[in-house]
Residue, then its C-alpha position, 0 to 999 in steps of 0.5 A: m518363366m513365370r510370366m510365360a507360364w501365366a501367358l500360356l494359361y491366359v492363351e488357354a483360357i481365350k481358346l476355351r471361351l464359349s467353346t463346346a467344353v465350356k457349354l458341356t460344363v453347364l449343359a452336362p449337369a442341366v440335362l441330368l437334373i431335368l431328367q431326374f425332375a421328369l422321373l420324379w414328376p409323375q410320382r409327386f402324388d403317390n408318395w414314390n409308391l410307398e404308403p399313400h397317406r404317409v407324411w414324409p419327413p423333409l430329410a427323407i425327401w432330400e435323401y431320396v432325390s439326392r441319391q440317385a441323381s448324385l450316383m448317376w453324376a459321379g458314376l455315369v456323367t463325370p467319367i464321360l465328361i472327363a473324357l470329352d473335356a480331355a479330348y477336346l483340349a488335346n484336339m485343339e492342338h492335334a486338329r491345327n498342328q499347333w503342338k510345335q508352335l507351343f513347343a516353340c515357346p520359351i517354357p518346358r514341354w511339361g508346362v504345356y501339358a500341366v496347363k492342359n491338365c489343370f483346365c481339364g480339372l477346372l472344367v470338371m470342378a465347375s460342372f461339380a459346382f453347377f450340379s451341386i447348385g442344381l441338385v439342391a434347386l431340384a430338391l427344393s422344387v420337389g419339396s415344394l410340390r409336397g408342400v415341404n420346405l427342405v431348406s432347414a432339412i438339407p445337411w449342407t456341411g455333409f452334402l458339400v463335403a461329399m461333392s468335395k470328396a467325389c471331385v477330388a477323387s476324379w482327378l486320377a481319371i482327368v490325369i489319365q484321359s488327358w495323357l491318352s488324349a495327348r497321345l492319341p490324335g482325335f476324339i474316338a480313341p481317348v473317348g472311346i477308352g473313357l466310355a469303356a472305362m466308365i461301364v467297368g466303373i459302374i459295375l465295380t461301383n457295387h464291388h469292393m474293387g470299385g475303390w481302386f478303379p480310377w473312374s469309379l472313385p468319384s462315386c465311391s466317394l459318395p455315402q450312397g455308393g454301393y458299399g458306402p463310401v470308400p475312405l481312401a477314395p478321395l486320397l487315391g484320386s488326389v495323390g494318385g493323380l498328382a503322382l501320375g500327372v508328374l509321370s505323364c508330364w515326364d513321359l509326354n515331355r520326352r516324346a514327340i507329338v506331331 
């Protein structure tokens, strides 16, 4: 059983090699950070429309640069990326009618769905890692334009903890999108639901209900969230994702997908 499970993981990795989902893992954070740099570039000489001769402390520059980029990443890009990754992983089997071939392997059906969930989560985790590295590079670039060295000003521990919490909090949305993508063939329906949920999540980020909505949990986990960080958001995302993952595998295991 374990050998077949590892074989299934290996086959899934081969399918994803140089795929669109893997490219999105790098392109999504890159595009957002490039846009952020383009927005900050015209402001490099006017101290962001504040006191023209004020010398900004390094920590203030870091907070200014990281706040907007982090919120856009967690609230806007992450839900879209989750929807696209989940739909792509499931549609590889829908488009080629590969579900029956996978189910013919001597491994439980729930194992097939669990592998899909795991790979969707790994892709999202990799995107968070690329975004975190890129955000630090963006802040250092902006600081260099000001003649300020931000290396010692970046709160490394707090930043990494915040990004980790947001990543963990996204697991509940990953499980939901993976279940929808397995049940609904094609891209339009699951991605459309994900986009609609993303819009609702952005609205709820500045509302106390945002800490209970799966697609707004990543942004609510950040210190820059509308109501500040929701302490239970990472816990709800991880524990809720694990529980719902078990239920989704049970549901998909008892239904036929063609």
